[in-house]
N, C-alpha and C positions, 0 to 999 in steps of 0.2 A: 546641474546640482553637484555640489562638492561632497566629499566623503568624510563622514564622521569617524573618528579613529578610536574613541574610547567610550565605554559605557558610562563614565562619570560625567561626560559632557551634558550640558543643558542645551537642548536643540528646540527651536521653534520651526515647525513646518507650517507654511501658510500659502494661500492662493490656489487651493485645490478643492477636492471633495474628500472628506474623512468619513469612512463608514463606521458610525458609532451609534449605538442605541441611546447613549447619553444625550445626543443632539443629532437628530436625523438630517439636519441641514448644516452640520459643522463643516467649516472650510479651513480650520487650523487645529494644530495639536502641539502640545509641549511635552517633551520627553526629558526626564531628569533621573540620573542615577539608575539607568536601565529600566525605568518604569514610566508609564504614561502619567503625566502630572495634571494635564488639563486638555479638554477638547472644547471647541466653541466656534464662534463666528469670527470673520475676518476683522471686523471692527474692534472686538474685544481683544484681539491678538496684539494690538498696538501697545497694550499695557505691559506686555512681556518683552518687547523688542529690545529694550536696553539692558535686560538682565540675563541674557542667554549667551552661550559661547558661540552659537552658530545659528544663522537663519537660513532655512532652505526654502527657496521659491519653488513651489510645486508646479507652477506653470500650467495649472488646470488638471494635473494628474489626480488619480484616485489613490487614496491610502486605505488599505484594508488590513485586518489581522493577517499575519503570515499563515500559510497553510500548514497543517500537520498531515503527513502521510502515515497512516496508522498501520501499514504493513509493507515493509521493505526488506529486501535481502541486499545489503549495501555492497558487499564485495562482488557478488554475482552481477549486480547492476553495473558496477565499475568495469568488470571484465567484459560485459556486453558492450559497454560504451567504447572500450579500447580494443576489443577483440573482434571475433567473427560473429556478426549478427545476421541471422537468416530470416528474421521476421518479415522482411519485404520480398523474399524470394518467391516469384510467382509460380514456380514449378520445381519438380525434383531435378530436372536437368539444370535449371538455373542455380539451384542450391549446390549441386556438385561442382559447377564451375567456380562458385564462390569458395568452396572448400579447397579446390585445387590452387586457386590464386592465393588464398590465405596461407596455405602450407608453403608455397614458394616464397612468400614474403617474410616468413618467420622461421628461418632455418635453425635458429638457436634455441627455440622453445623446446623444453623437455617433453611437454605434452601440449598438443594443440587443443584449445578450448573454444567452443562455439555454443550458440544458443538460438532458440526462436523458431525452429522449423515446425511446420504445422501441415501434415499431410492431408488433413481434412479440407484444406483450402486449395490443394493442388489437383490438377487434372489427373484422374486415375486414382487419387487418394492413397498412393503407396509411399511409405517412408523410405529413406535411403537404406539399401542393403549393405551388409558389412563388406562384401566383396567390392562394391562400388566405392566405398569409403577407403578401403585398403588401397585401391588403385589411385584414387584422387590424392591421397597423402603420400604416396610412395612407400607405404608400409610403416608409417610413423604412428605413435599413439595419438588418438583423437577422441575427445568426448564431446558429443553434441546433445544438449538437453532439448527436449521438446518444449514448446512454448509454455506449457503448464508446469514444467520442471518436475513432473512426476514420472517421467520415463525418459529414456535417452537411447541414442545409438552410439556405438563405439567401434573402433577398429580392432582387428585381431591383436595388434601390438599392445593396445591398452589392456585387453582382456588377459594377455599373457602376464601382466603385472599383478593380477589378482588371483592367487592360488585358490582353487576350489570354487571358482565362480560358477562353473557349469552345474554344480550341485545345489545352488541357492535358488530359493523361490523367486520366480520372476525372470529366470534366465530363458532366453529364446535363442536357438542356434543361429538364426540370421534375421532377427527382428528386433524391435525395441526392447530394452531391458526395463523391468519394473520391480517393485518391491525390494527384497533383500539384495538381489543381484544388482539392481540399480544403485542402491545405497553403497554397496561395496565398491563398485566401479567409480562412482562419483567421489568417494573418499580417496581412492587412489589418484584420480585426476587432480583433485584440488590439493592433495598432499604434495604434488609435484611443484606447486607454486611457491616461490621463495617469498620471504618476508617483505622484501623490497617491492616485488611486483604486487603483493597483496595490499600493501599500504598505498601504493600509487593508485590501485583500483578503487580503494575506499575514498581516497582524496578526490578522485575524479567524480565519483558518484555524488559525494556531498557538495562539491562545487556545482555540479549540474543541478542538483536539487535547489541550491541557493539561487541559481539563475532563473528558476521558475517560481520564485516567491514562496518556497517551502522553508519554513523556519524550524521544523521538528520532524524527525522520522522515528518510527518505532521499528527497531531492528528485530526481526523474527528469526533468531538463530537457534541452533541446537545440535546435538551430537550426530544426527542423521542428515544435517543440512550443511554445516560448515565445520568449525573446530573451536576448541576453547581458545587457542591462540588468536584465531580470527576474531572472535567475539571480544576478548579483552583488549586486543590491539585496536579495534574500532572504538571502543569506549575511551581508551587512552588518547587516541588521535582526536576525538571530538572534544575531549577535555582540554587538550593542549593547544589546539589550533582554532582560530575563528571559523565559524561555519554553523550549519544547522545543529540544533540540539539532537542528541541521539539517546533515545530511551530503549534500553535493552531488555529483551525477553529471551529466555533460554528454555527451549522445549524439552524438558527432561523431567521424568518422574522422581528424580533425586532432588528433592526440594532444597536440601542443604547445599548441594552443588550449585544450584541456580543462585542461591544467596551469596555463596562464596565468590562466584564469578562477577558479582555486581549487578545481577538482573533484578528488575522490579517484580518479575513474576516467572514462575515455572510454567510458561505459557507460550502463546504464539503457535507455531506449527508443531504442536504435540498431536500427532496424527491419530485421529479416530478412523479416518478413511483416506482415500486418495483423491483423484480428480475425475471429472466426467470425460475429458478429452482422452485420457489414458485408460478409460474403462475401469478405473479403480475406486471411484466414489461408490460408497455402499448404499444400495437402493433397496426399497421394499419389493419392487417388481423388476424383472429383468430389463436389461438394456434392449432397445429396439434392434440394434445392430450387433448384439453379442448375446450368447445364450448363458448369461450368468448375471449376478447382482452386484458384482464388484468385490471389494476387499474390506474387511473390518479389522482394524488394528487394536482397538480398545472396546470393551463392552461397558454397559452401564455400571457394573460393579467396580471396574477399574477407574472409570470417571469419578465415581463417588469417593473412592479412596484417595484419589489425587486432590479433589476439592477439599476434603476434610483436612488433609495434610497441609495444603497451602493456606487454608483459612486459619488453622491453628498456628501456623508459622508467620502469619501477617503478610503473606505474599498473594499476588493474584495468581489464580489458575486460569488456564485457557486452553482451547482445543481447536484444531483444524477439523472442521466437519462440513462436508458439502452435500452428500446424498441424504435423502429423507430418513433412511434407516439410521445413518450416523448421527444426524441432528437429534433424532428421537432418543438415541442412547445418551447423548449429552444431557438433554433435558431430564431424562429419568435418573441419570446419575447425580446431577446437581440437586434434584429434588430429594433424593435419598440422603445426600450429604446434609441438606438443610434439616432433615428430620433428626439428624444426629447432633449437629452443632448449633442448630437454631437458624431459622429463616433470616432473622435480622442480621446475624453475623455474615451469612452468605451474601445477602444483598449489599451490605456495607463494603464487602471485599471487591465488588465490581468485577467479577470474573468475566472472561471474554470468550466469544466464539468467533473464530476466523472463517470468513467466506459465507457460511450458512446460506447456501444458495437454494436448496430444496426444502422450503419451510411449508408447514401445514398450518391451518388455523389453531390447532392444538399446540404445536411447538411455538408459534408466535405468542400465544397466551402464556406458555411456560417461560419464555424469555422475560416477559413482563413481570410475571409472578416472582421470578427468582433474581431479578435485577441484573440479568446478563446483558452485557454490551455486545451488539452485533457489529463486528469489524468487517466491513463489506467493501466490495470493489465494483462500482458501477460500470467501469470499463469492460468488465466481463460480458455484460449484456450488450454493450455496443459492439463488441468484437464477435461474440458467439451467439447472440440472440437472433430473433426473427425466424420466419418460417423456413428459410433455407440455410440457417446457421448450424453450427456444430451441435448446439443443444437439441435442435430438432432431429438431427441425424442420430444422436445417441438415444433420445427419449421419445421421439415423436412430437408432432406439433402441439398437441393438447397438453402433454406434461411439460413441454418446454415453456409454454406460456405462463406457467405458475412460478417460474424461477425468479429469484431476486425481488421479492415483493416489498419494496422499500416503503410504499405508502401504508401497507398494512402494519408494518413494524412501527411506524411513527404514530399511527392511530392508536395502537395498543400501548404506547408510552415506552417503547423499547429504545434505549439510547443507541444512536448510530454513530460510528466513527468510520470515515471513508479513507481508503487507501488504494494503492495500485497493485500490490504484490509484485512490484518491480524486481526482476526484469520480465515477469510474466506479461504484464502490460506496462507501458512506459510511464515514468513520472510525468504527470500531465494534470495538474490540479483543476484548471478551468475546464479541461476536457472531461474530467471526472464529474464535475458539477453539471455540465451539460448532459452527460450520459444519464444521470439520475433524473434530471428534469425532463428529458425527452426519451425516457425508457421505451424500448420497442413494444412493450405491452402498456398501452395507455393507462390502464387501471393501477399500475405500479409506480406511476410518476409522482414526484414530489415537487414542491415549488423550488425555484432557484434559491430562494432565501433559506429554506430548510436544508437543501443540499449543501449550500455554502457553510451553514452552521455545522453540519456534520463533518465537513472537511477542515474546519478551523477549531471552533470550541469543542466539537465532539471528540477530537483526538486528545485534547487536554483532559476532558472529563473521563476518558477511558483509562487514564493513568491516575485518576483520583484528584485532579485539580479542577476546581470549579471557578477559579479566579482568573483564568487565562483564556487566550484565544478570542479576546474581545477588547476593543479599544475604549476603555473607560479608566478614569483615574484610579491608580493603584495597581493596574494590571501590568504584567511584564510587557516591555516595549518590544514585542516581536511583531513586526509589520512589514508590508511590502507596498511599493509604490508602482502604479500601473499607468501605462498609456492605453486608453480605451475609448470607446464611443459613448453613446448616450447611456444614461443610467435609468433603470426601469424597476418597477415593482411588479413582480410576475407571480401569479398564482398557478397551482398545478392544473386547474381546469381552464386556464386562460392562455391559450396558445398564442394569441396576439398580445404581446407585452404592452403594458400601459404604464406610464410614469404618473404617479400621484403627486400633485403639488399641494394637497390639502395638509396643512400642518397638524391637523388632528390625527392623521394616519400614524404618525410617530414611527414610520418605517423608512430607514435609509435605503437608497437605491443600490442596485448592482448592475454590472454590465449586461447588455443584451447578448444572450448566448444562443439565440436561434440558430439551428443547424445551417451551415453554409456560410455563416459570417465569420469574421476574424475574431480570434480570442485575444484577450488583453495581453499586452507585452510588458514583462517585468522590467522596471527601470532600476529598482533598488530593493534589496532585502536587508532587514535589520533584525538582529537577534539579541535580546537583552540590552538594547540600546547601542549595540556595536554593529556597524555596517559590515556585512559579509559578502555582499555582491553589489556592484554598480555597473550598469551597462555602459560600455564605451560610447562616446559621442558618435553619432552616425552622420 
């Protein structure tokens, strides 16, 4: 397949399978001026062949809407791709070897950066000690974020760059840093990154996303996560260079600052609590393996004030909330805001909640009532769910089974938008769809079709666009071309996939995502009619 170079080209794609509700048996599609112009059958495509700038022979490939990853930290993702990644380290000892090798290979770095360690999966369950990291780096500054990015370990040399860190909440003499101490140390570490290194990391992350069929990412930035220069630089890069679209969220209670920076919402990771892995998610009942209930950063009154301010400013509000107490605070706060500015205005704003892992029937109903979008990460369950997973370690098996109830959210009519929270879990759209369809708790599973919709059209709806993320005439030409196996129609209670050939079904097929099988391979990604990735000939 040749590469289309400009969004003004008129392109005919034919000879494949086109995933479109306009025609569940479509084998061809026409793209014109960056939008889908037509979808239909191979025979009807002949009428277009003479009036297009390019004809693409799909050679049996599948065309779908491009994915939207609704929660990404782009620079951190790029740094993980180009830096030290400990996510596959099988033990503490192996992680320390990787740190030592990385330090030796990067003698010019002012601060060494790494990510992805998870002591919960290591024999003994112990994180790296500061003295061990000091020895492994030869006394150089090092910042290593835990896989959930809500705590980190650091060397003594990095702590020396943060005056007063020992007096901050969350400081531990020889353990992981959380809360204010973590934020201060992270700011010092990321502040040492030069503009060129930051841009290269962003470029690497966006290129990787494009290679996976991702056409849009929602950047969840904020003053406690990155920096204003990082955020505005990313938006500028995405506007100037071909690649996935970037929709920016700035997690700040200063609504006017978010608007001035170009954000569509003062939302994203505006922390109501922390994470389960770092024992900082805010719970109603104590952790099983710690004698406390986590950390609350915002209460219902603060949530209400922020939602009112954003609604009146015409911006989305949004919150990071994981624990059941935190999610309850969000629902109570948004409900109080609706009483002040009106339920219709609050629902129309499509405010968001990121993660929303510990939901109850009452909070699910609250999401539906208030029009809240659940921006969720199915890979969390794949990574941490199950009777022996991190969730069960933190909460016990019974409470852990209640997490990430995607089916209950869909039954209640709550809009879902799927993401990765990369680099917490990797950019992996088909793996995300698989994780939702094969949730470790069978009662929380959704169909492959529902999961796919949440990871394509759901992301567009989450930013207020109902006309995109779907291949129908008039929609933006954001699509991906895939090499895949047989196409199936799969229901959540039908673990043996079946392909329906009944034209009355009106349901286009999707790849077989049964665990253990190969995932589709992206051959081409197109954003707004412009090709942003083509896989080299193999």
